[in-house]
N, C-alpha and C positions, 0 to 999 in steps of 0.2 A: 605796337605798341614802340612806342622812342626811346633808342638807347641814350644816356646819357649824352650820348657825342653830340647828336641827332636833335638831343632837347638842345643841346646849351646853342649847337648851329640855327636853330630854327628858333631861339629868343636871339641871338643876332639876329640875323633875316628882317626880325620883323622890330626890331634894336629896342627892345624890351630896357627897359630899369635894372642895376642888380638886383633890389628891392622884389621890383611885383617878378624877376624870375627867381624867385630864392621863396617867396611865398607861392607862386606857383610850384613851384619843385617840390615842398612839405605838404599841399595838400593831393598830388602826385604819389605821397610817396605814406599817407595819411589814409585808415580804413574808413570807414562814411562816419559821419558826427550820431547817426542817428538809425538805427532801427525803422522801416514802411511799417507802417501793420494795416491790416481791410479795416473797413468800416457798414456802414451802412452802407453809402451809398458808391465803395470802392475793392476792387477789388488786388489784392497786393503779389505780388507773387518775386519769383526770382529768374532774369534770362544768364544762358551761362554761353559768354561774347568770346569769339574766335579772335576779334578785333584782338582786345582788351588781354585776352588769357587770363579770366576770372566771371565768377558770376558777378551781376547787377543787379539792384533790387529797382522794385516799382510798386509805387503804388496803389495807378489803374492801371486797367487794367485796356483801357478805354485810351485814352492818353499818351499813358508816361512807357508803357509798352512800346506802343507802336512811335514813339521819342525817341527810344531806344534801339526799334528794329531800320525805321533814319539813319539814326549816327552808324551803325556798323554796318551797314551798305554802303555811305558816302560816299566815296575817296579822298575829298576834302577835309573828312573827321579826320583829324590823325588816333587819338585817345579822347574817353568822356569818361566819368567820374561818377557814381549815382554820389545825392546826397554830400556835399564836398563842406560845404564847413557851414559856419551861423554865426548871418550878420545880424548887425544890428542897426534897424534902420527907425532916424527922427520923422514925427513930422505935424502937425499942428492941428489936434482935430476941429469939427467944425467951429469948440464954444472957444478957439484961438489958447486952448491947452494944450500946452508943449506932451506930446505919447513920443513912445521909444518901444518896439515890437523888437522880443526876436526869431526870425526871417531866415529856415536852412531853404534851400534854393534846392531844384531839382537833378539838375546835371553841373560840371563844369568839365567844359569843351573844347578842345585845344584842333582849328582846325590850318590850312596850309594857309589862313593868310588872317588869321588873329585867335581870339581867347576867348569867353566871354561866361556869363554866369546862366543859369537858362532856368525858365522856369515854367510847366508847361500843364495850362491849366486848361476844360471844353471854355468856347468861346462864351458860351454863357455865365459863368465864374469871372471872365475878363471881365466883363460888361460890369457886374461888382465893383 
């Protein structure tokens, strides 16, 4: 994990705005916004991360756990956080009606070259 000074340097190197840096700092300091659960089609669990120094949740042992393995050993990934925030997503339905839904991305990932909210799904679910 990055120290406060390293995080500040990283934000500066990426030329992130003060507001963006503060938003990311809040997400880094907060616990996951929700607990994951198992269902008929998934097996959830926890992974003890050496990189992060904490336990991270995964909601799918076939997809999200592999995402964690990838991020854990990718040198370009500085930090990663599970269930980092809830987003309000707006779109128009097929009937043209405005719809707003809440969505929690799987991970917040800080890389050497940027930051991203990531959603990990099986390919067939992405096609839907």
